[in-house]
N, C-alpha and C positions, 0 to 999 in steps of 0.2 A: 220747691225752692231751687233757684239756680245754683248749681255747684260752683260757679265762678264768683258771682257777686253776692249771693246769699239772699236775694230778694225773691218774692213769690213769682211764679211763672203762670201766666194767664193763658189757658189753652184755647180761649176764644179768639186769640190773635192768630192769624194765618200768615204764612210766608207770602210776601216779602216784608211784612211788618217787622221793625227792628226788635220788638219784644216777643216775637213768636217763639214757640218752644222748638228746641232741637236737641240732638244728642251730641255730647262733647266727649272726645277721647281724653281722659285725664292725663295719661302719658301719650303724647302725640305719636301717631304711627311713624312719622319722620324721625322720632327720637327712640324708636324701638318698642313702642306700645303695641299691644295686640289689637287688631282692628275689631274683633268681635267678642273678646273676653268681657263678660258682664261686669267684672270688678274694675275694668278700665273705662266704663261708660258712665256718664252722669247727665242728668237733665240740665239744660242751660238755655239762656236767652240767645237768640240768633246773633244779636249784636255783641254780646259778651264773648261768644264763641269766635266770632270773626276777629275781635280785638285780641283775644288770646292767641289766635293763629296756631303756630307750632311751638309756642313757648311752654315751659314747665311752670306751673304755679304751685306755691307751697299749699299744702292741704290745711284748710282752716280748722282751728281747734273745735269749733262747734259742729264740724262735719264728723268728728270722731264719733263712732257708734258707741252708745252706752253699753256697759258690761251687762250681759244677760245672765242673771243668776238662775232663773227658772222660767219656763214658758207659762207657768201658772199666773193668773191675774188674781191678786189678793186685795181685799178691801183695804183702803188707806186709813181706816179708823183705828188700826192697831199697829204697834211696832213689831212687825213679823220677824225682824232680824234677831230678836232676842228669844224667839220661840224655837225650841228644839224638838218638840213632839216626842212621841213614844213609839 
């Protein structure tokens, strides 16, 4: 998903196609963002990244990472939040 527009990124498109994938700096380097910090990088369409340029964009709500309660994957057939175990 493009971190700027939120639409899927198709990796079959290659540069210079406008929808080709690229890496965007969430906080632009010109605005003090770190150039190689992984937390400052996101997948984007080439055209979205070009349009964003060196502007700051508000982080979309759906981009917020869900809270991780546990790394265990539990079946969805039971309400595990009420289970306390022994």
